N, C-alpha and C positions, 0 to 999 in steps of 0.2 A: 317815493316812486308812485306814479299815477296808478289807479286801480286797474285800468286796462292793461298796463304793462305787467303788473303782478299776475293777472289772469293769463296773459300770453306766456309768461315764464313758466307758470304752473303747467300749462298745456304742453309746452315743450318737454318738461321733465317727465310728465305722465306718458307722453308719446315715446320718449326715450326708454322709459322703464318697460313699456309694452314691447318695444323692439328687442330689448335685452332679454326679456322673458321668452319671447318667441324664438330668438336665436338660441338661447340656452336650451329651450325645449327641443329644437331641431338637433342640436349637438348631442343632447342626452339620448334622443331617439337613435341617432347615428351610432353612438357609443354602444347602446344596447344591441343594435344589429351587428356591429362589429364583434361584440363579445359572443354572440350566438352563431359563431362560425364553426362549431363542432357538433359531431354526432357522438353521443355516449352509447357505446355498444358493450354490453356486459355478458360474460360467460361464467360458468361455474367450474370449480375444480371437481375432483372425484368425490363420490359419495356412495354409501352403502356397499353393494357388490360391484359397482361400476368403477373399475380401476382407472379408466380414462374418461374424459368428458369432451366430446367434439365441440361443445359450445365455446370452451376456452380456446381451442385451436382456431376456431373461426375468428373470435375477437382478437387473438394474437396476430393472425395473418393479415387481418384488415386494419390493424392499428397503424395509424400514420398515413393511411391511404386517403386520397381525396375522392369523394363521391358527390356528384352534382355540385362541385365547388366547395364542399364542406369537408373538413378533416375529421377522420374517424379516431376517436379515443377509445381503444379497446382496454377493458379492465377485467381482471379475474377476481371473482368474489368467492369467499368461503361459503360452503353450504350451511349457513348458520343464520338463524333469525336475528340473533343479537347483532351479528356483524352487518347484516343487511340493513337493519334499523338504524345503525350508526353510520354506515358508509354511503348508502344511496342518497340521503338528503345532503350530506356533505359534498358528494361528487356533483350532484345537480347544482348546488349553490355555487361551487367553485368554477365549474365549467360553463354554466349557463347555456346548455346545449339547445340546438334547434329541434333535435329529435333524440328521444331516449328509447332504445330498443334493447330489451332484455331477452336473452336466449336461455333455453333450458332443454335438457335431454329427457325424452319420453320413450323409454324402451317399450317396444311393441307397436309403436305408431309407424305407419308406412310412408308418411309424407311430411312436408313442412306444414305444421298446423299453426294457423294464425288465430290467436286467442281473442275472443270477443269480449270477455268480462273477467274482472277480478273481484272476489267477494271478501268481505271483512271477517274472515274466519281462518284460523290456523288449527288444523286437526291432523297432526302428523301420524302416519302409520309406523314410521321408524324415527329414531332420534336423529336430530341434525348433528352437524360436526361439533357443536358445543355440548352435546349430550342432552339437549332439551327435546321434549316430546309433548307439546301442548295438545290438549283435547278440547275441542269446541271453544277455543279462546279467541276473543276479538284481536285483530291486528292493531287496531287503534280504537280505544273505547269511545273516543269522541268523533270518530269518523263515520261516514255514511255506510250503508249496507253494502254497496257495490259501486264500482266504476266501470264504464264501458271504455274500451280502447279508443284512443283518439286518432289512431292511424286508420287509413281506409282499408279495412280488412278484406272486403270483397274485391276491390280493385287490385289488391296485392295478389290474392289467389288467382284472379283472372290473368294477371301479368305473368305469374309463375307458370301456370298451365300453358300459356301461349308459347312459352320457351321450352316446353316439354318436361317441366319439373313438377312432380306430383305435389299437390297442395290442396288444402281444404280449410274452411273455417271451423274452428273448434269452439264449443260452448262451455267448456270447462277446462280450467288450467290446473285442476286438482286441488288438493288441500295442503300441499307441501310447500316447499320454498319457491316454486315457480309462481304459484298464485300469490305467495307472500311478497315477492319482489315486485310483481306487476302492480299489486295494490299499493305497496309502499311508494313506488315511483309516481303513479297517478295521483295518489293522495298528497304527496309533497308538492307536486306541480300545481294542483288545485289550491292548496293552502297558500302558496307563495304568489300565485297569479302569474307564474312564468308562462310566456307564450311559446310553449313547446308541445310537440306531439309525443305520445308515448304508447308503447304496445309491447306485446310479447309473442315470440315464436318458439314453438317446440320443434325439435329436430329428432330424427330416429337415431338408432345406433349406427356406428361405422361398420363396414363389412368385417373388419378384423374383430370387432366385439361380437358380432353375430357368429363368426366362425368359432371363437373361443367358447361361447355359450353352447354351441352345438356339440363341440368336443367334450364339454364338461357334463352337459345335462341331456344331450340329444334333443334339445328344444330348438325349433326353427324360429328365428327372430328376424323381422324385417330390418333392412339396412339401407343406407344411402352413402355414396362416396363423399369424401370431404370436398372434392372439387365441385360436385353438384350443390352441396350445401353452401359453399362460398358464393357460387354464382347466384343461388337463390336468395341469400341474405342481401347481396348487392342490389338485386332487383327489388326486394322489399324496401330497402332504404330509399332507392331512387323513386319508387312509386309513392312512398310516404311523404316525400318532399315536394311532390308535384302539386 
């Protein structure tokens, strides 16, 4: 075969390979987008003296619902550092969500608090559901000191307030499981390079919880209805995805 014919044949093969790689790249990108059709929304079960936890009720009621074209996957988690360390990375890897929104109960808070930062410290004042009570312990010894939420915290607060829902930016998620799960989620997303946003919202007690506490201790506790919380979390999700 003449040399020029060999050169032409090689060029055709290289061009074909480039086209295949480009096509495969587009297909891979499309498959990744298709996989990221879900929102991972987590809530906790009861803990300490809190016999009910509105965060699980929110996750349960929103489970299966579509918000901004994405399906909500509501998951209940045990208030356990060991379980969170095991389950959150597994959930994120299997679901490949577009958004991870962790919820937690903060008795005494008066509004929906959008957390700004998660720090690499576990310093529990009470044992978790597995009986563990770490003191000044790193969540991940190889992890960074802190992560900032990747959801638009101030836009979320503005959107909530515009709908008459009390809300604020919070600069501390505490040192218990709420900070632990927020850090774990952001840390895993950063390590895997997943193109997902993540953040954390604290919610107040339910009115029924506030009434029970007053009956028992004569202590007045701020509260918010479940309907208002549901509306607020939907707004937070929509705003995060914009």
